N, C-alpha and C positions, 0 to 999 in steps of 0.2 A: 445455605451456600448455593450459588448458581453454578451448575456444572457445565454450562455452555455460555461463552462470552464472545462477543464480536467487538473488535476495536475498529472504529471508523474515524477517518480524518483525511484531510487533503494531503497531497504530496508536499513534503517539506514542512509538515506540521508538528513533527515530533512523534509520529505514530510508531516508528521503528524503535525509538527509545522505550516506549510503553511495551512494545513486543519484547524487547530485551529484558525489561524488568519482570514481566510475567514469566519469561523463560527461566530467569535466575531464581525465581521463588521455588522452582521444582514442584509446584503444585498443579500446574496446567501443562497439557500437551499442546504445544504452540505451532500453529500453521501460518506460514508467511505468504501473503498475497497469492492465493491459489487462482485468482482470476487474471493474473498477469498474462499479457498477450504472448509472452515468450515462455510460458510455463513448460511446454513440451521440450523446448530447447534446453531449459535449465535442468531438466531431468537427466540430460546427457552431459551437459557441461555446466558446472556450477556458476551461478551469478556471483561475481567478485564483490566482496564487501566494499562499500564506499568508504572513503577516508573518514568521513564524519559520522559513520555508523560504528561507534565504539563498542567493543566487546560482543559484537553480534555473531562473529564466527560465520559459519555457513547458514545462509538464509533458509534453505529448504531441506536441511538434513532430516527433519522429521517425516518428510514425504517418501523416504526410502521404503520400498515395499508396497507402495500404493499402486499396484499394477494395473488397475482399471482406469487410471487417469487418461492415458492416450485414447481410450475408447470413448470416454465421456466428455472430455474437455473440448471447448470451442474457443479458439483464440479471439473470435469476434467479440466475446464478452469484455475484453480489455478496453475497447474504445468505441463501442457502438451499442445501441439500445440501452443507453445508460439510465434512462428513466423507466421505472417499472411501477405502475400503480398497484395497490394491494390486490385488486381483482384479476390481474393478469395471470395467465396460467404458467407460462415459462417452465414447462415440465422438465425440459432438458437441464436447465440451470438448477432446478430443485433436486433432480436426480443426482447431479454432480456434487452439489453441496452435501446432500444426504449421505452419499458414499464417503466423502471425506470425513464428515462428522462421525459416521458409524464406524469407520475404520479406526479413527483416532480413539474413539471410546473403547474399542477393542484393546487398546494399549494403555489407557489411563482412565481415571475416574472423571477427570475434568479436562475440558478442551477450550482453547482460545484461538480464534481466527482473526488475524490482523489483515485488513483489506481496505485499500484506499478507493476502490471502485464500487463501494456499496452505497455511497451517499444518497444518490437519487433512486436507489432501490430499497431503501430502508423500510418504506411502507410495505412493500412486497415481502421483504425479509421478516418483518414483524408478523405478517399474516401466516407465514409458513413455519416459523420457529417462535411461537408466542411466549415460550418460557425462557428464552435466552435473554441475557442482559446485553445492552449495547453501551459501550463507553466511547464517547466522542472526545477526541483531543484536537485542539486547534491552536493556531499561532496568530498573532496580530497580523492584519493584512499587509502592512508595510514590511514587517520582518519576514513574512513568508515570501513575499515578492523578492526581496533581497536574497534570500536563500535559494530560491528557484534560479535567479539570475546567476549567482555565483557558481552554482553547480553546472548549469548549461555552459557558461563561459569556460569553466575548467575542462568540461568534456570535449568542447569543440576547439579549445585552445585559442580563443580570441575574445576580445572585449566586446566587439559588435556582433551580436548573435541575432540581430533583427528585433530586439526587444521593444523598439519604438513603434513597430508596425502592428496593426491589429491582427495580422495573421501569425504573430509570434507563437511558435508551437512548442516552446519548452515545456516539458512534462505534459505534452498533449493538450495544452490550453486551447489552441485553435480547434483541434479535432473535437474536444469535448464540447466547446461552444457550438460548433456546427451541428453536432449530434443532438444537442439539447435545445436548439433554437426553436424547434417546432413547439416545444412546451413552454419555453421561456424566450419570447421574441426579442427581449432586450439583449440577448447574447449574440444576435446577428452582427456580423462584422460592420455592417452599415450604421449601426447604432453606437459605435465607439470610434474614437479618434486615435487612440494609442493602444499599445499592447497592455500597458498597466491599467488603463481604464476598463478594458474588456476583462482582464484578469480580476479586477476589483468587483465587477458585477458577478462573475462566477463565484468568487469568494463569498460574497454576501448571500447568494442563493444556497451555496453549500452549507454555510454556517446555519442558516435558518432551517434547512432540511434536517441537518444533523441534530440540532437542538429540539426539533419537533419530535423526533423519534428516540433519541438517546435517553438512557436512564440517568446519565450523568455527563456533563460537559466539563472538560478540564483544560485550562490554559497551560500551554507548554511552559510559559514563564513561571508558573507556580512551582514547577518541578525544580526550578533553579532557586527561587526565593524561599519557598516553604515546602521542602521535599517531604518531610515526614508527615506533615499535616495533610498534604495533597494525597499521599499514598493511603493514609487512613480513610480519607473520604471515598476513595475508590474501593478499598477492601470492604468498608462498611456497606457500600452500595451493592456489591455482589455477594456479600455475606461470608467472606472468607476470613479466617482467623489464623493466628500463629505465624504471621509473617513479620520478620524483623526489618522494619523500614530503614533503620540506621545502617544495617548491613548492606542494603541495596544501594545506598547513597553513593558508594564507591563507583557505581556504573554510570553515574551522571557526570558528564563533562560540560561545565558551563561554556557558553559561546566565547567568552573572553579568553578561555584556555585552549580553544580549538585552533589547530594550525590549518590555515587555508591552503588548498591545493593551488599551486601556481597556474596562472592562466596560459602563459606562453612558454616559459622555460621549465621543461620537465626533466626530472633526474633520469639518469640512465636506468636504474631499477624500475622506475615508473614506465619508461618507454618499453622496456622488455615485458613488463607485466601486461601492458596494453596489446603488444604484438601477440603474446601467448594467448590472451583472451580472444582476440580476433580469430586466430587460428582455431581455437577451441570451438568458437561459435560456428565457424564454417563446417566443422565436423558435426556439430549438433544439428545444424540445419539439414545436412545431408542425411543424417539418421532419421530425422522427422519426415523428410520427403520419401525416404525408402519405406518407412512405416506406413505412410499414407498410400503409396503405390501398392504395397502388399495388402492393405485392407481393402482397397478398391478391387484388386484381383479376386480376393476371397468372396466379396459380396456381389461380384459381377455375375 
């Protein structure tokens, strides 16, 4: 049995579903997106579950008590220096991940980390954690694009979110392409005519990089069509036994049964929820700024 597992995949690929399934097995201590650029803010104000992330509850509840995160975390990891070749040192990132993994192992025998920002760092990750298993989940290109678009439209409450422009930045597509274009020149904005074309190039590169380093690649659609068989493939890959796949199936909601968030007309409860979250995030940002000032004073 592999006691350290990384789940890698694009945004809107089904990676949160896989995180939820691991969590529901009760066999792994599961950490959610520890490289998220707003990680520090979410320690003070919880990230609200998206409507399409069923049964996930709080994303970062397992991080409670990880007191060294503010000292070790760098928000720039979320959207910059996304490509790390195996020979790169990146001692600060290694130290942060080692702290998370070590602390998690202090609480459980097995640890799973779900992170969408590992794709172009998997070679480096493999060199630093050679005994870990990597599970890659992906979604067909067109389906993933539609999911990205729906979620951005719902978040901004309008149909036109600039998706036709090559600088479309839903789920940081433009930011990622700009960061990676030095390694992959085809991602430069001048080499695409539409947002979808540029997204497609990033999707292809991501898919290839994940397949190169992952122990297993799983199509999100297989969870819908062949759930038990797909789970058995994953469990066999990481060597875990005693998981009732049939019992886990209740946590999978097929796309046809998912209620879409309205783009323009929000319900009153949803409006209130968004207002409360915005207020909470202002509080969280103030706490993070205060912590940074205190740290700068101490080290001055």
